[in-house]
C-alpha positions as CSV (number, residue, x, y, z in Angstrom):
1,X,-16.1,-30.9,-20.2
2,X,-12.3,-30.8,-19.7
3,X,-10.1,-33.9,-19.6
4,X,-9.8,-33.5,-15.8
5,X,-13.0,-35.4,-15.3
6,X,-11.6,-38.5,-16.9
7,X,-10.8,-41.5,-14.6
8,X,-8.5,-43.2,-17.1
9,X,-5.3,-42.0,-15.4
10,X,-3.8,-40.9,-18.7
11,X,-2.0,-37.6,-18.4
12,X,-1.7,-36.9,-22.1
13,X,1.9,-35.7,-21.4
14,X,4.3,-34.9,-24.2
15,X,7.3,-37.2,-24.8
16,X,9.7,-34.4,-23.7
17,X,7.9,-33.9,-20.4
18,X,7.6,-37.6,-19.7
19,X,11.3,-38.4,-20.1
20,X,13.4,-38.0,-17.0
21,X,16.1,-39.6,-14.9
22,X,13.8,-41.7,-12.8
23,X,13.5,-39.3,-9.8
24,X,11.8,-40.2,-6.7
25,X,9.3,-43.0,-6.9
26,X,11.4,-45.9,-5.8
27,X,13.9,-43.7,-4.0
28,X,11.3,-42.0,-1.9
29,X,8.8,-44.8,-1.3
30,X,6.3,-44.2,-4.2
31,X,4.8,-47.7,-4.0
32,X,3.2,-47.3,-0.5
33,X,-0.6,-47.6,-0.3
34,X,-2.4,-44.3,-0.5
35,X,-3.9,-43.0,2.7
36,X,-7.6,-43.1,3.4
37,X,-7.9,-39.5,4.5
38,X,-6.3,-36.1,3.6
39,X,-4.2,-34.4,6.2
40,X,-5.8,-31.4,7.9
41,X,-2.9,-29.1,6.9
42,X,-3.5,-29.9,3.2
43,X,-7.3,-29.4,3.5
44,X,-6.7,-26.0,5.1
45,X,-4.2,-25.0,2.3
46,X,-6.6,-26.2,-0.4
47,X,-9.5,-24.3,1.2
48,X,-7.5,-21.1,1.3
49,X,-6.4,-21.5,-2.3
50,X,-10.0,-22.0,-3.4
51,X,-11.1,-18.9,-1.5
52,X,-8.3,-16.9,-3.1
53,X,-9.4,-18.1,-6.5
54,X,-13.2,-17.9,-6.1
55,X,-13.7,-15.0,-3.7
56,X,-10.6,-12.8,-4.1
57,X,-9.7,-13.6,-0.5
58,X,-6.4,-12.5,0.9
59,X,-4.4,-15.4,2.1
60,X,-2.6,-13.5,4.9
61,X,-6.0,-12.6,6.4
62,X,-7.8,-15.9,5.8
63,X,-5.2,-18.5,6.6
64,X,-4.8,-17.7,10.3
65,X,-8.5,-18.0,10.9
66,X,-8.7,-21.3,9.0
67,X,-5.8,-22.7,10.9
68,X,-7.4,-21.7,14.2
69,X,-10.8,-23.1,13.1
70,X,-9.2,-26.4,12.2
71,X,-7.3,-26.7,15.5
72,X,-4.1,-27.5,13.7
73,X,-1.0,-28.4,15.8
74,X,2.0,-26.2,15.4
75,X,3.6,-28.6,13.0
76,X,0.4,-28.8,10.8
77,X,0.0,-25.1,11.0
78,X,3.5,-24.6,9.7
79,X,2.8,-27.1,6.9
80,X,-0.4,-25.4,5.9
81,X,1.4,-22.1,5.8
82,X,4.2,-23.4,3.7
83,X,1.8,-25.1,1.2
84,X,-0.4,-22.0,0.9
85,X,2.2,-19.3,0.5
86,X,4.6,-21.5,-1.4
87,X,2.0,-22.5,-3.9
88,X,0.7,-18.9,-4.4
89,X,4.2,-17.5,-4.8
90,X,5.3,-20.1,-7.4
91,X,1.9,-20.6,-9.0
92,X,3.1,-19.4,-12.4
93,X,6.0,-21.8,-12.4
94,X,3.8,-24.7,-11.4
95,X,1.2,-23.9,-14.0
96,X,4.0,-24.1,-16.7
97,X,5.2,-27.4,-15.3
98,X,1.7,-28.8,-15.0
99,X,0.9,-27.8,-18.6
100,X,4.0,-29.7,-19.8
101,X,3.3,-32.8,-17.6
102,X,-0.4,-32.9,-18.6
103,X,0.1,-32.1,-22.3
104,X,-2.6,-29.4,-22.2
105,X,-2.9,-25.8,-21.3
106,X,-3.9,-25.2,-17.6
107,X,-7.0,-23.3,-18.8
108,X,-8.4,-26.6,-20.0
109,X,-8.1,-28.1,-16.4
110,X,-11.0,-27.6,-14.0
111,X,-10.0,-25.0,-11.4
112,X,-10.5,-27.2,-8.3
113,X,-8.4,-29.9,-9.9
114,X,-5.7,-27.4,-11.0
115,X,-5.4,-26.2,-7.4
116,X,-4.9,-29.8,-6.2
117,X,-2.2,-30.2,-8.9
118,X,-0.5,-26.9,-7.8
119,X,-0.4,-28.1,-4.2
120,X,1.1,-31.4,-5.3
121,X,3.6,-29.8,-7.6
122,X,4.8,-27.5,-4.8
123,X,5.3,-30.5,-2.5
124,X,7.2,-32.4,-5.2
125,X,9.4,-29.5,-6.4
126,X,10.0,-27.3,-3.4
127,X,9.6,-29.2,-0.2
128,X,11.0,-32.4,1.5
129,X,7.6,-34.1,1.5
130,X,8.3,-37.7,0.2
131,X,7.0,-38.4,-3.3
132,X,4.5,-41.0,-2.1
133,X,3.0,-38.7,0.4
134,X,2.8,-35.7,-2.0
135,X,1.1,-37.9,-4.8
136,X,-1.1,-40.0,-2.6
137,X,-2.4,-37.2,-0.5
138,X,-3.1,-35.1,-3.6
139,X,-5.0,-38.0,-5.1
140,X,-7.0,-38.4,-1.9
141,X,-7.7,-34.6,-2.0
142,X,-8.8,-34.9,-5.7
143,X,-11.3,-37.6,-4.7
144,X,-12.9,-35.1,-2.3
145,X,-13.2,-32.2,-4.7
146,X,-13.5,-33.9,-8.1
147,X,-13.7,-37.7,-7.7
148,X,-13.5,-38.5,-11.4
149,X,-10.2,-36.6,-11.8
150,X,-8.2,-38.7,-9.3
151,X,-6.6,-40.8,-12.0
152,X,-5.6,-37.7,-13.9
153,X,-4.1,-36.1,-10.8
154,X,-2.1,-39.3,-10.1
155,X,-0.8,-39.5,-13.6
156,X,0.3,-35.8,-13.9
157,X,2.0,-35.7,-10.5
158,X,3.9,-38.9,-11.1
159,X,5.1,-37.4,-14.4
160,X,6.2,-34.3,-12.4
161,X,8.0,-36.5,-9.9
162,X,10.2,-38.1,-12.5
163,X,12.2,-35.0,-13.1
164,X,14.4,-33.0,-10.8
165,X,13.3,-29.4,-10.1
166,X,16.2,-27.9,-12.0
167,X,15.3,-30.0,-15.0
168,X,11.8,-28.7,-15.0
169,X,13.0,-25.1,-14.8
170,X,15.3,-25.7,-17.8
171,X,12.4,-27.3,-19.8
172,X,10.0,-24.5,-18.8
173,X,12.5,-21.8,-19.9
174,X,13.1,-23.6,-23.2
175,X,9.3,-23.8,-24.0
176,X,8.8,-20.0,-23.4
177,X,8.4,-17.9,-26.5
178,X,10.6,-14.9,-25.3
179,X,13.3,-14.1,-22.7
180,X,10.7,-12.2,-20.6
181,X,8.2,-15.1,-20.9
182,X,11.0,-17.4,-19.7
183,X,11.7,-15.2,-16.7
184,X,8.0,-15.0,-16.0
185,X,7.5,-18.7,-16.0
186,X,10.7,-19.7,-14.1
187,X,10.4,-16.9,-11.5
188,X,6.6,-16.9,-11.3
189,X,5.8,-13.3,-12.1
190,X,3.5,-12.0,-14.9
191,X,5.5,-10.7,-17.8
192,X,4.1,-7.1,-17.3
193,X,5.3,-7.2,-13.7
194,X,8.8,-8.4,-14.8
195,X,9.0,-5.4,-17.1
196,X,7.8,-2.9,-14.5
197,X,10.3,-4.1,-11.9
198,X,13.1,-4.0,-14.5
199,X,12.2,-0.4,-15.4
200,X,12.1,0.6,-11.7
201,X,15.6,-0.9,-11.1
202,X,17.0,0.6,-14.4
203,X,15.8,4.0,-13.3
204,X,18.2,3.6,-10.4
205,X,21.0,2.2,-12.6
206,X,20.5,-1.2,-10.9
207,X,18.9,-3.3,-13.7
208,X,21.4,-6.1,-13.0
209,X,19.5,-6.7,-9.7
210,X,16.3,-8.0,-11.4
211,X,17.0,-11.7,-10.7
212,X,17.9,-11.0,-7.1
213,X,14.6,-9.1,-6.7
214,X,12.5,-11.9,-8.3
215,X,14.1,-14.5,-6.0
216,X,13.5,-12.3,-3.0
217,X,9.8,-11.9,-4.0
218,X,9.5,-15.7,-3.9
219,X,11.3,-16.2,-0.5
220,X,9.4,-16.5,2.8
221,X,9.9,-13.2,4.6
222,X,10.8,-13.1,8.3
223,X,8.2,-11.9,10.7
224,X,9.0,-8.3,11.6
225,X,7.6,-6.7,14.8
226,X,7.2,-3.1,15.8
227,X,7.5,-2.0,19.4
228,X,5.4,1.2,19.7
229,X,7.7,3.9,21.1
230,X,6.9,5.0,24.6
231,X,4.4,2.1,25.1
232,X,6.5,-1.0,24.7
233,X,10.0,-1.9,25.9
234,X,13.0,-1.1,23.8
235,X,13.3,-3.5,20.8
236,X,16.7,-4.7,22.2
237,X,15.0,-5.9,25.4
238,X,12.3,-7.8,23.5
239,X,14.3,-9.5,20.7
240,X,16.8,-8.8,18.0
241,X,16.6,-5.2,16.9
242,X,16.0,-4.8,13.2
243,X,18.9,-3.5,11.0
244,X,17.1,-0.3,9.9
245,X,13.9,0.6,11.7
246,X,14.6,1.9,15.2
247,X,11.3,0.6,16.4
248,X,11.6,-2.8,14.7
249,X,12.7,-6.2,16.0
250,X,12.5,-9.9,15.3
251,X,11.9,-12.6,17.9
252,X,12.0,-16.4,18.2
253,X,8.4,-16.6,19.1
254,X,6.9,-13.5,17.5
255,X,3.2,-14.3,17.9
256,X,3.5,-15.1,21.6
257,X,5.4,-11.8,22.1
258,X,2.6,-10.0,20.3
259,X,-0.1,-11.7,22.4
260,X,1.7,-10.8,25.6
261,X,1.9,-7.1,24.8
262,X,-1.8,-6.5,23.9
263,X,-1.2,-4.4,20.8
264,X,1.9,-2.5,22.0
265,X,4.0,-4.9,20.0
266,X,2.6,-5.7,16.6
267,X,3.5,-7.4,13.3
268,X,4.7,-4.8,10.8
269,X,7.2,-4.8,8.0
270,X,10.4,-2.8,8.6
271,X,9.8,-0.7,5.5
272,X,6.3,0.2,6.6
273,X,7.7,1.4,9.9
274,X,10.3,3.6,8.1
275,X,7.6,5.1,6.0
276,X,5.6,6.3,9.0
277,X,8.7,7.5,10.9
278,X,9.8,9.5,7.9
279,X,6.8,11.7,8.4
280,X,6.8,11.9,12.2
281,X,10.5,12.5,12.4
282,X,10.9,14.7,9.2
283,X,11.4,17.7,11.5
284,X,11.1,18.4,15.3
285,X,7.4,18.3,16.4
286,X,5.8,21.4,17.9
287,X,3.3,20.7,20.6
288,X,-0.3,20.9,19.4
289,X,0.5,19.8,15.8
290,X,-2.4,18.2,13.9
291,X,-1.7,15.0,11.9
292,X,-3.8,13.1,9.4
293,X,-3.5,9.6,8.1
294,X,-5.6,9.9,4.9
295,X,-5.9,6.3,3.7
296,X,-5.3,4.6,7.0
297,X,-6.6,1.0,6.7
298,X,-5.7,-1.5,8.0
299,X,-3.9,0.7,10.6
300,X,-0.4,-0.4,11.1
301,X,1.2,2.9,10.2
302,X,-1.7,4.7,12.1
303,X,-0.8,2.9,15.3
304,X,2.9,3.9,15.0
305,X,2.0,7.5,14.2
306,X,-0.4,7.6,17.2
307,X,2.4,6.5,19.5
308,X,4.7,9.1,18.0
309,X,2.0,11.8,18.2
310,X,1.3,10.9,21.9
311,X,5.0,11.3,22.8
312,X,5.3,14.6,21.0
313,X,2.1,16.3,22.1
314,X,0.4,16.1,18.7
315,X,-3.1,15.0,17.7
316,X,-4.0,12.4,15.0
317,X,-7.0,11.9,12.8
318,X,-7.4,8.8,10.6
319,X,-9.6,8.4,7.5
320,X,-10.5,5.2,5.6
321,X,-13.0,4.7,2.8
322,X,-13.9,1.1,3.5
323,X,-15.9,0.6,6.8
324,X,-14.4,-2.8,7.6
325,X,-10.9,-1.5,7.2
326,X,-11.8,1.5,9.3
327,X,-12.8,-0.9,12.1
328,X,-9.3,-2.5,11.8
329,X,-7.8,1.0,12.2
330,X,-9.8,1.5,15.4
331,X,-8.5,-1.8,16.8
332,X,-5.0,-1.0,15.8
333,X,-4.9,2.3,17.6
334,X,-6.9,1.1,20.7
335,X,-3.7,0.3,22.7
336,X,-2.4,3.8,22.3
337,X,-3.8,6.2,25.0
338,X,-4.6,8.9,22.5
339,X,-8.0,9.8,21.1
340,X,-7.7,9.0,17.4
341,X,-11.0,9.7,15.6
342,X,-11.4,7.4,12.6
343,X,-13.5,8.9,9.8
344,X,-15.1,6.7,7.1
345,X,-15.1,8.4,3.7
346,X,-13.4,9.1,0.4
347,X,-10.1,10.8,1.1
348,X,-10.6,13.0,-2.0
349,X,-13.7,14.5,-0.4
350,X,-12.3,15.2,3.0
351,X,-13.0,18.8,4.2
352,X,-9.6,20.5,4.1
353,X,-10.5,22.9,6.8
354,X,-12.9,21.5,9.4
355,X,-11.1,18.3,10.6
356,X,-7.8,20.1,11.1
357,X,-9.0,23.6,12.0
358,X,-8.6,26.7,9.9
359,X,-4.8,26.2,9.5
360,X,-5.1,22.6,8.2
361,X,-2.9,19.7,9.1
362,X,0.8,19.9,9.9
363,X,1.6,16.4,8.8
364,X,-0.3,14.1,6.4
365,X,0.5,10.5,5.5
366,X,-0.9,9.4,2.2
367,X,-0.3,5.7,1.9
368,X,-2.0,5.6,-1.5
369,X,-3.9,2.7,-3.0
370,X,-1.6,0.9,-5.4
371,X,-0.9,-2.3,-7.3
372,X,0.9,-3.8,-4.2
373,X,3.8,-5.0,-6.3
374,X,6.2,-4.1,-3.4
375,X,4.7,-6.7,-1.0
376,X,4.6,-9.8,-3.2
377,X,6.5,-11.8,-0.5
378,X,3.7,-11.3,2.0
379,X,0.7,-11.1,-0.4
380,X,1.8,-13.3,-3.3
381,X,-1.7,-13.5,-4.8
382,X,-1.5,-9.8,-5.7
383,X,0.8,-10.5,-8.6
384,X,-2.0,-12.5,-10.3
385,X,-4.8,-10.1,-9.6
386,X,-3.5,-6.9,-11.2
387,X,-3.0,-6.1,-14.8
388,X,-1.4,-3.2,-16.7
389,X,-4.8,-1.6,-17.2
390,X,-5.1,-1.2,-13.5
391,X,-2.1,1.1,-13.3
392,X,-3.8,4.0,-15.2
393,X,-6.8,3.9,-12.9
394,X,-4.7,3.7,-9.8
395,X,-2.4,6.6,-10.8
396,X,-5.4,8.8,-11.5
397,X,-6.7,8.0,-8.0
398,X,-3.3,8.6,-6.5
399,X,-3.1,12.0,-8.1
400,X,-6.5,13.0,-6.9
401,X,-5.7,11.9,-3.3
402,X,-2.4,13.7,-3.5
403,X,-4.1,16.9,-4.5
404,X,-6.7,16.5,-1.7
405,X,-3.9,15.9,0.8
406,X,-1.9,18.9,-0.3
407,X,-4.9,21.1,-0.1
408,X,-5.5,20.0,3.5
409,X,-1.9,20.9,4.5
410,X,-1.2,23.9,6.7
411,X,1.4,26.3,5.4
412,X,4.8,24.7,6.3
413,X,3.1,21.3,6.6
414,X,4.7,18.1,5.4
415,X,3.1,15.4,3.2
416,X,4.5,11.9,3.0
417,X,3.5,10.3,-0.3
418,X,3.9,6.5,0.2
419,X,3.1,3.5,-2.0
420,X,3.8,-0.2,-1.5
421,X,4.8,-0.5,-5.1
422,X,8.0,0.3,-7.0
423,X,6.1,0.7,-10.4
424,X,7.5,4.0,-11.7
425,X,4.1,5.2,-12.9
426,X,2.8,5.0,-9.3
427,X,5.9,6.4,-7.7
428,X,8.0,9.0,-9.6
429,X,5.2,9.4,-12.2
430,X,2.5,10.3,-9.7
431,X,4.8,12.4,-7.6
432,X,6.3,14.3,-10.6
433,X,2.9,15.2,-12.0
434,X,1.7,16.3,-8.6
435,X,4.7,18.6,-8.1
436,X,4.2,20.1,-11.5
437,X,0.5,20.9,-10.6
438,X,1.5,22.4,-7.2
439,X,4.3,24.5,-8.7
440,X,6.0,27.0,-6.4
441,X,3.6,26.1,-3.5
442,X,5.4,22.8,-3.0
443,X,9.0,22.0,-2.0
444,X,10.3,18.4,-2.4
445,X,12.3,17.6,0.7
446,X,15.5,15.5,0.9
447,X,13.7,12.4,1.9
448,X,16.8,10.3,1.7
449,X,18.5,12.5,4.3
450,X,15.5,12.2,6.6
451,X,15.4,8.4,6.3
452,X,19.1,8.0,6.7
453,X,18.9,10.2,9.8
454,X,16.4,7.9,11.5
455,X,17.6,4.4,10.6
456,X,20.0,2.3,12.7
457,X,22.4,1.6,9.9
458,X,22.8,3.4,6.5
459,X,20.6,2.3,3.7
460,X,22.0,1.5,0.2
461,X,19.8,4.0,-1.7
462,X,19.8,5.3,-5.3
463,X,18.4,8.4,-6.9
464,X,18.5,12.1,-6.3
465,X,17.3,12.0,-2.7
466,X,13.9,13.5,-3.0
467,X,12.4,10.0,-2.8
468,X,13.4,6.7,-1.2
469,X,12.8,3.4,-2.8
470,X,13.2,0.4,-0.5
471,X,13.7,-3.2,-1.9
472,X,13.2,-6.7,-0.6
473,X,16.4,-8.0,-2.1
474,X,18.5,-5.0,-1.1
475,X,17.1,-4.1,2.3
476,X,15.0,-7.1,3.4
477,X,11.9,-4.9,3.4
478,X,8.8,-4.5,1.3
479,X,9.4,-2.3,-1.7
480,X,8.1,0.9,-0.1
481,X,8.3,4.2,-1.9
482,X,8.5,7.3,0.3
483,X,8.6,11.0,-0.7
484,X,8.3,14.1,1.5
485,X,6.9,17.3,0.3
486,X,6.5,20.6,2.2
487,X,3.8,23.2,1.5
488,X,5.5,26.6,1.3
């Protein structure tokens, strides 16, 4: 049994971690009596963290339903959101701090208690929550999930409260056994992810942007909206038009705007919009074209493609291997008055002839399954779920899907290969090997020229032009990779 079940209140902290400048307790009211109950916002945040840990749940999907079920006020909903996403983004940093404050590796702390400590550390080190509230509410939460650990939680969090956040970061960096380990702990990314991001930036000659990228991954992203072209008002009439995506906007009350437009205005990252538009606007559309979204779940790009196809007189077919995600695609395209069949099946086994007719598809979007390292701002738990061993399996799958998509293209058709990952093995690696296999049958298009031709303002891009890599720190988007290939 781990030390977390002890009720002695001793943290076992090291002398270095325990010494500080006396931050917080008196200055921020640490002597007030602890509350009898835990705030609903903290309960919701804890429940989501537990589900992410135990069930591999996705916070962005689970949190809204838990907030609604709990009937949280707008203020409590905002607090629950900050606690959940903030803790998940900086979990690696907080684990390093907790290990120092507790004097033991976090692996020796029972998982429910560790989640309580993470939530408490986030409140102490990254929010304006008073020390007494952060500590006392955390102790009350510990009494609910592991009563015998309440004293341990109290002792560890009071140790954390005695140092300023900058002092903890300095100490965490000093304790790391390598420069990359220090970056990983301070900026809360696994070491292998740090190295993959560095390699991707260095490929562009922009290795000096690594710190800016890590900081962007840990920042709360704004809520981007898409106004489906031809179905919703111009973005300028609905809110503030986005800098790049011609269909994108931001608004002061985004979710109210979404609800009022019944699916014609949706939440969608600007980079995701650009990826879909790169395919639909790669060349003028001929009436009667057949389009395919091969890996369509959850349907955001599909809905935008459907609106574009409707306006241009094209048809669209969607395919998704997971039935639940296929249902999300159906819901996403429902507001578009275009018949969009949604098949459920493995994209590698899609009949290259029957669904698109004898001549195949004129445009195919392959938004390939990937590590998701490009969307760590919005899905922060992804960084803790993947490992280097996943990359080999994913790149093999990406290559097989790319071959199936290319086989399903009509002569002269265009394939958009897209990933929400900047990992070079999943981007240039998968693309380069596919082009080698396809030989003279494939022509890599000037994707940069296509994208620059559709955005509102020029993008700061690097590379040879046959692919576009977007970045959160440089463009304010998810790190989408986009490459267009024509079948000769």
